[in-house]
VEXVO-930211 format. One line per field, with one value per residue (C-alpha): z, y negated, x negated; residue number from 1; residue in one letter. Coordinates in pm, whole numbers. Example, Ala and Ser with C-alpha at 12.3 -4.5 7.8 and 13.67 -1.06 7.14 Angstrom:
// residues 2
Z = c(780, 714)
Y = c(450, 106)
X = c(-1230, -1367)
tido = c(1, 2)
marvex = c(A, S)
// end
This chain:
// residues 71
Z = c(11588, 11465, 11105, 10956, 10750, 10870, 10825, 10568, 10651, 10512, 10464, 10300, 10017, 9962, 10119, 10189, 10258, 10579, 10572, 10274, 10296, 10115, 10114, 10210, 9981, 10162, 9960, 9862, 9917, 9728, 9811, 10132, 10032, 10370, 10553, 10532, 10640, 10677, 10763, 11061, 11125, 11036, 11205, 11008, 11142, 10993, 11065, 10928, 10799, 11067, 10958, 11128, 11260, 11015, 11100, 10889, 10900, 10553, 10466, 10130, 10013, 9737, 9697, 9960, 9963, 10313, 10478, 10432, 10377, 10389, 10060)
Y = c(3669, 3379, 3313, 2976, 2938, 2968, 3316, 3412, 3589, 3913, 3942, 4261, 4334, 3971, 3748, 3379, 3110, 2909, 2638, 2800, 2839, 3076, 3227, 3593, 3869, 4155, 4467, 4542, 4189, 3995, 3644, 3503, 3136, 3035, 3150, 2975, 3138, 2976, 3084, 2929, 3056, 3416, 3426, 3432, 3224, 3238, 3036, 3036, 2698, 2528, 2396, 2140, 2279, 2258, 2017, 2191, 2521, 2645, 2530, 2618, 2651, 2395, 2205, 2407, 2779, 2812, 2562, 2538, 2199, 2078, 2024)
X = c(-9040, -8826, -8724, -8811, -8493, -8131, -7995, -7733, -7406, -7273, -6898, -6779, -7022, -7128, -7390, -7328, -7585, -7595, -7322, -7148, -6768, -6529, -6182, -6221, -6104, -5932, -5840, -5567, -5432, -5700, -5818, -5672, -5629, -5486, -5801, -6136, -6461, -6801, -7154, -7337, -7690, -7608, -7266, -6941, -6653, -6302, -5990, -5637, -5521, -5316, -4980, -4759, -4430, -4142, -3862, -3596, -3410, -3514, -3868, -4024, -4384, -4436, -4764, -4945, -4859, -5007, -4774, -4399, -4233, -3877, -3695)
tido = c(1, 2, 3, 4, 5, 6, 7, 8, 9, 10, 11, 12, 13, 14, 15, 16, 17, 18, 19, 20, 21, 22, 23, 24, 25, 26, 27, 28, 29, 30, 31, 32, 33, 34, 35, 36, 37, 38, 39, 40, 41, 42, 43, 44, 45, 46, 47, 48, 49, 50, 51, 52, 53, 54, 55, 56, 57, 58, 59, 60, 61, 62, 63, 64, 65, 66, 67, 68, 69, 70, 71)
marvex = c(M, Q, A, D, A, P, R, A, C, R, F, G, R, R, W, Y, L, N, N, E, S, W, H, P, S, V, P, P, F, G, E, M, K, C, I, L, C, W, C, V, S, G, E, T, H, C, Q, R, Q, E, C, P, P, S, A, C, A, S, P, T, A, R, D, N, P, C, C, A, K, C, R)
// end
């Protein structure tokens, strides 16, 4: 038996619709803003934001807390 509509995804205690994206919340750390998850036909996919390599010795997180930048 095949469903007519795309399936939703369950992540933790929440349900997400097909093609919906979110930042996962992981207790006790809270929302993981550097990770993006999305629902594809009932399967959850997650990926950490990729950052370019830093060209300096002491990078800092300024505009984007997920990726460090040179001063």
